C-alpha positions as CSV (number, residue, x, y, z in Angstrom):
1,X,-8.9,-26.3,-9.0
2,X,-11.9,-28.5,-8.5
3,X,-11.1,-32.2,-8.6
4,X,-14.6,-33.6,-8.9
5,X,-14.5,-35.1,-5.4
6,X,-17.9,-33.8,-4.4
7,X,-21.2,-35.6,-4.5
8,X,-21.4,-35.2,-8.3
9,X,-19.0,-36.7,-10.9
10,X,-18.2,-34.3,-13.7
11,X,-18.4,-35.3,-17.3
12,X,-15.5,-37.3,-18.7
13,X,-14.2,-34.4,-20.7
14,X,-14.1,-32.3,-17.5
15,X,-12.2,-35.0,-15.7
16,X,-9.7,-35.0,-18.6
17,X,-9.1,-31.3,-18.0
18,X,-8.8,-31.7,-14.3
19,X,-6.0,-34.3,-14.7
20,X,-3.9,-31.9,-16.8
21,X,-3.4,-29.1,-14.2
22,X,0.0,-27.6,-14.7
23,X,2.3,-25.9,-12.2
24,X,1.7,-22.7,-14.2
25,X,-2.1,-23.0,-13.4
26,X,-1.3,-23.1,-9.7
27,X,1.0,-20.2,-10.0
28,X,-1.8,-18.3,-11.8
29,X,-4.0,-18.9,-8.8
30,X,-1.4,-18.1,-6.2
31,X,-0.7,-14.7,-7.7
32,X,-4.3,-13.7,-6.7
33,X,-4.1,-15.1,-3.2
34,X,-2.4,-12.1,-1.5
35,X,-5.0,-9.8,-3.1
36,X,-8.0,-11.9,-1.8
37,X,-6.8,-13.3,1.5
38,X,-9.0,-12.2,4.4
39,X,-11.6,-10.6,2.1
40,X,-15.3,-11.5,2.0
41,X,-17.0,-12.9,-1.1
42,X,-20.8,-13.2,-1.3
43,X,-21.7,-16.2,-3.4
44,X,-25.3,-16.2,-4.4
45,X,-26.5,-19.5,-5.8
46,X,-29.7,-19.6,-7.9
47,X,-32.2,-22.4,-7.0
48,X,-31.7,-23.8,-10.5
49,X,-27.9,-24.3,-9.7
50,X,-28.6,-26.0,-6.4
51,X,-30.6,-28.5,-8.5
52,X,-27.9,-28.9,-11.1
53,X,-25.5,-31.8,-11.2
54,X,-22.6,-29.4,-11.0
55,X,-23.4,-28.3,-7.4
56,X,-21.0,-30.8,-5.9
57,X,-18.1,-29.4,-7.9
58,X,-19.1,-25.8,-7.0
59,X,-19.0,-26.8,-3.3
60,X,-15.5,-28.2,-3.8
61,X,-14.5,-24.9,-5.4
62,X,-15.9,-23.1,-2.4
63,X,-13.8,-25.3,-0.2
64,X,-10.7,-24.3,-2.3
65,X,-11.6,-20.6,-1.7
66,X,-11.9,-21.2,2.1
67,X,-8.5,-23.0,2.1
68,X,-7.0,-19.9,0.6
69,X,-8.3,-17.8,3.6
70,X,-11.1,-16.2,1.5
71,X,-14.2,-15.6,3.7
72,X,-17.4,-16.9,2.1
73,X,-21.0,-16.1,2.8
74,X,-23.6,-18.3,0.8
75,X,-26.9,-16.9,-0.3
76,X,-29.4,-19.1,-2.1
77,X,-32.5,-18.7,-4.2
78,X,-35.5,-21.1,-4.3
79,X,-37.3,-20.1,-7.6
80,X,-37.0,-23.5,-9.3
81,X,-37.8,-25.5,-6.1
82,X,-40.8,-23.3,-5.4
83,X,-42.2,-23.9,-9.0
84,X,-41.6,-27.7,-8.7
85,X,-43.2,-27.8,-5.2
86,X,-46.2,-25.9,-6.5
87,X,-46.7,-28.4,-9.3
88,X,-46.1,-31.4,-7.1
89,X,-48.7,-30.3,-4.5
90,X,-51.1,-28.6,-7.0
91,X,-50.9,-25.4,-5.1
92,X,-50.9,-22.3,-7.2
93,X,-48.2,-19.7,-6.3
94,X,-48.5,-15.9,-6.7
95,X,-44.8,-15.3,-7.4
96,X,-41.7,-17.6,-7.6
97,X,-38.8,-15.1,-7.1
98,X,-39.7,-12.8,-4.3
99,X,-40.2,-9.8,-6.5
100,X,-44.0,-9.8,-6.7
101,X,-46.9,-10.7,-4.4
102,X,-46.3,-13.5,-1.9
103,X,-49.6,-14.8,-0.7
104,X,-50.0,-17.2,2.3
105,X,-49.9,-20.4,0.2
106,X,-46.8,-19.2,-1.6
107,X,-45.0,-18.3,1.6
108,X,-45.8,-21.7,3.1
109,X,-44.2,-23.4,0.1
110,X,-41.3,-20.9,0.1
111,X,-40.5,-21.9,3.7
112,X,-40.5,-25.6,2.7
113,X,-38.4,-25.0,-0.4
114,X,-35.9,-22.8,1.5
115,X,-35.5,-25.5,4.2
116,X,-34.7,-28.1,1.6
117,X,-32.2,-26.0,-0.3
118,X,-30.4,-24.8,2.8
119,X,-30.1,-28.4,4.0
120,X,-28.7,-29.5,0.6
121,X,-26.0,-26.8,0.9
122,X,-25.4,-27.7,4.5
123,X,-25.0,-31.4,3.5
124,X,-22.7,-30.6,0.6
125,X,-20.4,-28.3,2.7
126,X,-20.2,-31.0,5.4
127,X,-19.0,-33.5,2.8
128,X,-16.2,-31.0,2.0
129,X,-15.2,-30.8,5.7
130,X,-16.5,-27.2,6.0
131,X,-18.3,-25.9,9.1
132,X,-21.5,-24.1,8.1
133,X,-24.6,-22.8,9.7
134,X,-28.1,-21.7,8.5
135,X,-28.7,-18.3,10.0
136,X,-31.7,-16.1,11.0
137,X,-29.6,-13.0,10.5
138,X,-31.9,-11.1,8.1
139,X,-34.6,-8.7,9.5
140,X,-37.2,-7.5,7.0
141,X,-40.2,-5.4,6.7
142,X,-43.3,-6.0,4.5
143,X,-43.0,-4.2,1.2
144,X,-46.5,-3.1,1.6
145,X,-48.8,-1.7,-1.1
146,X,-47.2,-0.9,-4.5
147,X,-49.3,0.7,-7.2
148,X,-52.5,-0.2,-5.3
149,X,-51.5,-3.9,-4.9
150,X,-50.8,-5.4,-1.5
151,X,-47.6,-7.4,-1.7
152,X,-48.7,-9.4,1.4
153,X,-45.8,-11.5,2.7
154,X,-43.1,-10.1,0.3
155,X,-40.4,-8.4,2.4
156,X,-37.5,-6.0,1.9
157,X,-34.3,-6.2,3.9
158,X,-34.4,-3.8,6.8
159,X,-31.4,-4.9,8.9
160,X,-28.6,-7.5,8.8
161,X,-27.2,-8.8,12.0
162,X,-23.6,-8.4,10.7
163,X,-22.1,-9.1,14.2
164,X,-23.7,-12.5,14.1
165,X,-22.4,-13.3,10.6
166,X,-19.0,-11.9,11.3
167,X,-18.7,-14.0,14.4
168,X,-19.5,-17.1,12.4
169,X,-16.9,-16.2,9.7
170,X,-14.3,-15.5,12.4
171,X,-15.0,-19.0,13.8
172,X,-14.3,-20.5,10.3
173,X,-18.0,-21.2,9.7
174,X,-19.7,-20.6,6.3
175,X,-23.0,-18.8,6.9
176,X,-25.9,-19.9,4.8
177,X,-28.5,-17.2,4.2
178,X,-31.9,-18.1,2.8
179,X,-34.4,-15.9,1.0
180,X,-36.8,-16.2,4.0
181,X,-36.3,-13.3,6.4
182,X,-38.0,-12.4,9.7
183,X,-40.2,-9.4,10.4
184,X,-40.5,-7.4,13.6
185,X,-42.9,-9.9,15.0
186,X,-40.6,-12.8,14.2
187,X,-42.9,-14.0,11.4
188,X,-41.5,-15.1,8.0
189,X,-41.3,-12.9,4.9
190,X,-40.1,-13.8,1.4
191,X,-37.2,-11.8,0.1
192,X,-35.5,-11.8,-3.3
193,X,-32.1,-13.5,-3.1
194,X,-30.5,-11.1,-5.6
195,X,-31.4,-8.2,-3.4
196,X,-30.3,-10.1,-0.3
197,X,-26.8,-10.7,-1.8
198,X,-26.4,-7.0,-2.5
199,X,-27.5,-6.0,1.0
200,X,-25.1,-8.5,2.6
201,X,-22.2,-7.2,0.5
202,X,-22.9,-3.7,1.6
203,X,-23.3,-4.6,5.3
204,X,-20.2,-6.8,5.4
205,X,-18.0,-4.7,3.1
206,X,-17.6,-7.6,0.7
207,X,-15.0,-7.4,-2.1
208,X,-17.1,-9.4,-4.6
209,X,-20.6,-10.8,-5.3
210,X,-20.7,-13.8,-7.5
211,X,-24.1,-14.7,-8.8
212,X,-24.2,-18.3,-10.0
213,X,-26.9,-18.7,-12.6
214,X,-28.1,-21.1,-15.3
215,X,-27.0,-18.8,-18.1
216,X,-23.7,-17.8,-19.7
217,X,-23.5,-14.4,-18.1
218,X,-25.1,-11.0,-18.4
219,X,-26.9,-11.1,-21.8
220,X,-27.5,-7.7,-23.4
221,X,-29.1,-7.3,-26.8
222,X,-28.7,-11.0,-27.4
223,X,-25.0,-11.1,-26.6
224,X,-23.2,-12.1,-23.3
225,X,-21.1,-9.1,-22.2
226,X,-17.9,-10.2,-20.6
227,X,-17.2,-6.8,-19.0
228,X,-19.4,-3.7,-18.5
229,X,-18.9,-0.7,-16.3
230,X,-21.6,0.2,-13.7
231,X,-22.2,3.5,-15.5
232,X,-22.9,1.8,-18.8
233,X,-25.1,-0.8,-17.2
234,X,-27.0,1.8,-15.2
235,X,-27.7,3.7,-18.5
236,X,-29.1,0.6,-20.2
237,X,-31.3,-0.2,-17.2
238,X,-32.7,3.3,-17.2
239,X,-33.1,3.9,-21.0
240,X,-33.5,0.4,-22.6
241,X,-34.1,-2.2,-19.9
242,X,-35.6,-4.6,-22.5
243,X,-32.1,-5.0,-24.0
244,X,-31.2,-7.1,-20.9
245,X,-32.4,-10.6,-20.9
246,X,-35.3,-11.0,-18.4
247,X,-33.6,-13.7,-16.2
248,X,-30.6,-11.4,-15.7
249,X,-32.4,-8.1,-15.2
250,X,-32.8,-8.5,-11.4
251,X,-29.1,-9.3,-11.1
252,X,-28.1,-6.4,-13.3
253,X,-30.2,-4.0,-11.1
254,X,-28.8,-5.3,-7.9
255,X,-25.2,-5.3,-9.3
256,X,-25.6,-1.6,-9.9
257,X,-27.0,-1.1,-6.4
258,X,-24.2,-3.1,-4.8
259,X,-21.4,-1.2,-6.6
260,X,-23.0,2.2,-5.8
261,X,-22.9,1.1,-2.2
262,X,-19.3,0.2,-2.2
263,X,-18.8,-3.4,-3.6
264,X,-16.1,-3.1,-6.2
265,X,-16.9,-6.1,-8.4
266,X,-20.0,-8.2,-9.3
267,X,-19.7,-11.4,-11.3
268,X,-22.5,-13.2,-13.1
269,X,-21.3,-16.7,-13.9
270,X,-22.8,-19.9,-15.3
271,X,-23.0,-22.2,-12.3
272,X,-23.3,-25.3,-14.6
273,X,-19.8,-24.9,-15.9
274,X,-17.2,-27.2,-14.3
275,X,-14.5,-25.1,-12.6
276,X,-16.4,-22.0,-13.7
277,X,-16.2,-20.3,-10.2
278,X,-12.5,-20.9,-9.8
279,X,-11.8,-19.8,-13.4
280,X,-13.8,-16.6,-13.0
281,X,-12.1,-15.5,-9.8
282,X,-8.5,-16.6,-10.6
283,X,-8.0,-15.6,-14.2
284,X,-8.0,-12.2,-15.9
285,X,-10.3,-13.5,-18.7
286,X,-12.9,-15.2,-16.6
287,X,-15.8,-17.2,-17.9
288,X,-18.8,-15.1,-17.0
289,X,-19.7,-11.4,-16.9
290,X,-18.0,-8.7,-14.8
291,X,-19.7,-5.5,-13.7
292,X,-17.1,-3.1,-12.3
293,X,-17.1,0.2,-10.6
294,X,-15.0,3.2,-11.5
295,X,-11.7,2.4,-9.8
296,X,-10.1,5.1,-11.9
297,X,-11.9,8.3,-11.0
298,X,-8.6,10.0,-10.0
299,X,-7.2,9.4,-13.5
300,X,-8.0,11.8,-16.4
301,X,-6.6,12.7,-19.7
302,X,-3.8,15.3,-19.6
303,X,-4.5,18.9,-20.7
304,X,-2.2,21.4,-22.3
305,X,-2.1,23.3,-19.0
306,X,-0.4,20.2,-17.5
307,X,2.6,20.3,-19.8
308,X,4.9,22.2,-17.4
309,X,3.8,20.0,-14.4
310,X,4.4,16.8,-16.4
311,X,7.9,18.0,-17.4
312,X,8.8,18.8,-13.8
313,X,7.2,15.6,-12.5
314,X,9.4,13.4,-14.7
315,X,12.7,15.2,-14.7
316,X,14.2,13.2,-11.8
317,X,13.3,9.9,-13.6
318,X,14.9,11.2,-16.8
319,X,18.1,12.0,-14.8
320,X,18.1,8.4,-13.5
321,X,17.6,7.2,-17.1
322,X,14.3,5.5,-16.0
323,X,12.5,7.6,-18.7
324,X,13.4,9.0,-22.0
325,X,14.1,12.7,-22.0
326,X,11.2,14.8,-23.4
327,X,11.3,18.5,-23.8
328,X,8.3,20.6,-22.8
329,X,7.6,21.1,-26.5
330,X,7.6,17.3,-27.1
331,X,5.3,16.7,-24.2
332,X,2.9,19.4,-25.5
333,X,3.0,17.9,-29.0
334,X,2.0,14.5,-27.6
335,X,-0.2,15.6,-24.7
336,X,-3.1,13.5,-26.1
337,X,-1.1,10.4,-25.2
338,X,-0.8,11.3,-21.5
339,X,-3.0,10.3,-18.6
340,X,-2.5,11.7,-15.1
341,X,-3.4,10.7,-11.6
342,X,-4.5,13.5,-9.3
343,X,-4.7,13.7,-5.5
344,X,-6.3,16.9,-4.2
345,X,-5.9,18.4,-7.7
346,X,-2.1,17.7,-7.6
347,X,-0.6,15.5,-10.4
348,X,1.3,12.7,-8.7
349,X,1.7,10.2,-11.5
350,X,1.5,9.9,-15.3
351,X,1.5,7.3,-18.1
352,X,1.3,7.5,-21.9
353,X,-0.6,5.3,-24.3
354,X,0.3,5.3,-28.0
355,X,-1.3,3.6,-30.9
356,X,0.6,2.6,-34.1
357,X,-1.1,3.8,-37.2
358,X,0.2,0.8,-39.2
359,X,-0.6,-1.7,-36.5
360,X,-3.9,-0.7,-34.8
361,X,-4.2,-4.0,-32.9
362,X,-1.2,-3.0,-30.8
363,X,-0.6,-0.1,-28.4
364,X,2.4,1.0,-26.4
365,X,2.4,2.0,-22.7
366,X,5.2,4.4,-21.7
367,X,6.4,7.2,-19.4
368,X,5.0,5.6,-16.3
369,X,6.1,7.6,-13.3
370,X,4.8,7.9,-9.7
371,X,6.2,10.4,-7.2
372,X,8.3,8.5,-4.7
373,X,6.2,9.6,-1.7
374,X,3.2,7.7,-3.3
375,X,5.1,4.5,-4.0
376,X,3.7,1.2,-2.7
377,X,0.1,2.4,-2.8
378,X,-0.9,0.5,-6.0
379,X,-1.0,3.7,-8.1
380,X,1.4,2.5,-10.7
381,X,-0.5,-0.7,-11.2
382,X,-3.8,1.2,-11.4
383,X,-2.3,3.5,-14.1
384,X,-1.2,0.5,-16.1
385,X,-4.6,-1.2,-15.7
386,X,-6.3,1.9,-16.8
387,X,-4.1,2.3,-19.9
388,X,-4.8,-1.4,-20.8
389,X,-8.5,-0.7,-20.4
390,X,-8.4,2.3,-22.7
391,X,-6.3,0.3,-25.2
392,X,-8.9,-2.5,-25.2
393,X,-11.8,-0.1,-25.6
394,X,-10.1,1.3,-28.8
395,X,-9.7,-2.2,-30.3
396,X,-6.1,-3.1,-29.3
397,X,-5.5,-6.8,-28.6
398,X,-1.9,-6.4,-27.4
399,X,0.0,-3.8,-25.3
400,X,3.7,-3.5,-25.1
401,X,6.0,-1.6,-22.8
402,X,9.8,-0.9,-23.0
403,X,11.6,-0.7,-19.7
404,X,15.3,-0.5,-18.6
405,X,14.7,-0.5,-14.8
406,X,11.1,-1.3,-14.0
407,X,10.6,-4.5,-16.0
408,X,10.2,-6.5,-12.8
409,X,7.2,-4.3,-11.9
410,X,5.6,-5.0,-15.3
411,X,6.1,-8.8,-15.2
412,X,5.5,-9.5,-11.5
413,X,2.8,-7.0,-10.7
414,X,1.1,-6.1,-14.0
415,X,1.1,-9.5,-15.8
416,X,3.4,-8.6,-18.7
417,X,5.7,-11.2,-20.3
418,X,9.2,-10.5,-21.8
419,X,9.4,-10.9,-25.6
420,X,11.8,-9.9,-28.3
421,X,12.2,-6.6,-30.2
422,X,10.9,-8.3,-33.3
423,X,7.4,-7.7,-32.2
424,X,7.8,-3.9,-32.6
425,X,6.5,-2.3,-35.7
426,X,9.2,-1.3,-38.2
427,X,9.3,2.4,-37.4
428,X,9.3,1.7,-33.6
429,X,12.0,-0.9,-34.0
430,X,14.3,1.7,-35.7
431,X,13.7,4.2,-32.8
432,X,14.5,1.4,-30.4
433,X,17.8,0.5,-32.0
434,X,18.8,4.1,-32.5
435,X,18.3,4.9,-28.8
436,X,20.9,2.4,-27.6
437,X,19.0,2.0,-24.3
438,X,18.7,-1.8,-24.9
439,X,15.4,-1.8,-23.0
440,X,13.5,-5.0,-22.3
441,X,10.4,-5.4,-24.5
442,X,7.4,-6.6,-22.6
443,X,4.0,-7.7,-23.9
444,X,0.5,-8.3,-22.5
445,X,-2.5,-9.8,-24.3
446,X,-5.7,-8.0,-23.6
């Protein structure tokens, strides 16, 4: 967690929170470390956040990420600085954010603003004992003429010198990438930092992009969406782009592009929030907005034609008393509860999701089974995550699971906690007691 040791002192209330860190908080962070170690995160900082008093705390948080062997590439914007410089020098600018026309006067101010912002980040990282370097790793081409208008010195990313950036990362250096790139003739071109982050993520095979902005997250139709799939966001951008708040529209579009090109997760986080970066990355709830790709394309609802396959798939687990015995007729009767995982059109795993009619805020996950050949590939965890996602979409706030032999998997891998049988609805409690299996009752809040 950030301790406020950077150049900026957090508010007193934030210091109070920082002094009450519990061992459980640290355990919460550490469970994510094996998942993220050695991976690349692109952290894109808006110019407004560079100017915010919380910047010092953000840089402490980045130092924490580096200490956990997470590789960081910093991208920054200059919109606010460019606007301020324009006012200070009484020089009109043609565009502040690298999405419209960049005339010669705007380019000149952009270069000056970029130099100041890059140096501020360099200084802050140095104060946190991190090696860093401002790079000239982005090659760009002029955007050219769009709808009859010459965009002049506005550029689009043509190539990223990923070998250069990778070498810096391997030498424990944090690369700083500015929104001023270089054309074929070595001259400067202004590029949009949101686009730059997406292009870097694709080139470096990054696991995440984190956009740090001066807003609470991705605002859609007046409300900050905490989670949204890339498919849903793409549809909104295509059909009703005005629903997305103007400041977030660029980030939304580039989040879609990044995920389509292989980046699994894009976060949009309020960079003014103390500990916001750490909280977003190291908690399941987060504090901003998450745009996610389809990790579950191999999972589908079961069909009646799958009944015999499901029966045969689970027979061995039934014999070992890992699963409750179900006849083919019982499986067919409850086929709507089953989801299956396919590889090359072969079902290799299944799980069930059941909703209680008298307790709609609770759902039960059961009959999780993965063929032994496919163990240790994360398939079981993915099935549980998918079932939880489906439960949440249907309004459930809690999921439970009953297990006699796999409870360690549910608690250690999937984030469930052991509870008592009293949580079960009355009809389910009677079935539990009649079965005599004495299964552990596990619960997870969604």
